[in-house]
C-alpha positions as CSV (number, residue, x, y, z in Angstrom):
1,M,158.8,-156.1,-35.3
2,L,160.8,-156.8,-32.1
3,R,159.2,-156.3,-28.8
4,G,160.0,-156.8,-25.1
5,P,162.9,-155.9,-22.9
6,S,165.6,-157.1,-25.4
7,Y,164.3,-154.6,-28.0
8,R,164.6,-151.7,-25.5
9,W,168.1,-152.8,-24.6
10,Y,169.4,-152.5,-28.2
11,I,167.7,-149.2,-28.9
12,G,168.9,-147.5,-25.7
13,R,172.5,-148.7,-25.7
14,D,175.6,-148.5,-27.9
15,A,176.2,-151.9,-29.5
16,V,180.0,-151.9,-28.9
17,S,180.4,-150.4,-25.4
18,G,177.0,-151.1,-23.9
19,R,176.7,-147.6,-22.6
20,E,173.8,-145.3,-23.2
21,P,174.4,-142.6,-25.8
22,P,174.3,-138.9,-24.7
23,R,170.9,-137.3,-24.7
24,M,169.9,-134.3,-26.7
25,E,167.7,-133.0,-23.9
26,W,169.0,-130.3,-21.6
27,I,167.7,-127.9,-18.9
28,D,168.9,-124.3,-18.4
29,T,167.7,-121.0,-17.2
30,G,167.4,-118.1,-19.6
31,L,165.9,-114.7,-20.3
32,V,163.0,-114.2,-22.7
33,L,164.1,-112.1,-25.7
34,G,160.8,-112.1,-27.5
35,S,157.7,-114.2,-28.2
36,R,155.4,-114.4,-31.2
37,R,152.1,-115.9,-32.0
38,L,152.1,-119.4,-33.5
39,G,148.7,-120.5,-34.6
40,E,145.7,-119.9,-32.3
41,A,147.0,-121.2,-29.0
42,D,150.8,-121.6,-29.2
43,A,153.7,-119.2,-28.9
44,L,157.1,-119.1,-30.4
45,V,159.6,-118.0,-27.8
46,E,163.2,-116.7,-28.2
47,V,165.3,-117.4,-25.1
48,M,169.0,-116.5,-24.3
49,T,170.5,-119.1,-22.0
50,R,173.9,-118.9,-20.2
51,D,175.2,-122.3,-21.3
52,H,173.5,-122.9,-24.6
53,G,173.1,-119.5,-26.2
54,R,170.0,-118.3,-28.1
55,H,167.2,-120.7,-28.8
56,L,163.7,-120.6,-30.3
57,G,161.1,-122.9,-29.0
58,V,157.4,-123.6,-29.2
59,V,155.3,-123.3,-26.0
60,K,152.1,-125.3,-26.4
61,G,149.2,-123.2,-25.0
62,G,151.6,-120.2,-24.7
63,R,148.8,-117.7,-25.7
64,S,146.7,-118.6,-22.7
65,K,146.1,-116.3,-19.7
66,R,148.3,-118.6,-17.6
67,W,151.4,-118.2,-19.8
68,T,151.0,-114.6,-21.1
69,A,152.7,-113.0,-18.1
70,A,155.5,-115.5,-17.9
71,L,156.5,-115.1,-21.6
72,Q,157.0,-111.3,-21.5
73,I,160.4,-109.9,-22.5
74,G,163.0,-109.9,-19.8
75,N,161.5,-112.6,-17.6
76,R,163.7,-115.4,-16.4
77,L,162.5,-119.0,-17.3
78,R,163.7,-122.5,-16.6
79,T,163.8,-124.1,-20.0
80,T,163.9,-127.7,-21.1
81,W,164.9,-128.7,-24.7
């Protein structure tokens, strides 16, 4: 197995151009359309964002008292996917 800085350089960059590939992570604001229970402590949240449309995502610990009010229908959230 390769280790060290040279290994990270090959993984993070395109072999031909040397540029970093586009990331799949994005940040947007959206409205909560609904939320459901997922296991004991998590929540499955449906969000409509302006730039990326409708998305479903898991909120770890979303059933706690801290998150219950924030995940109500119609609230605006800043989301990171």
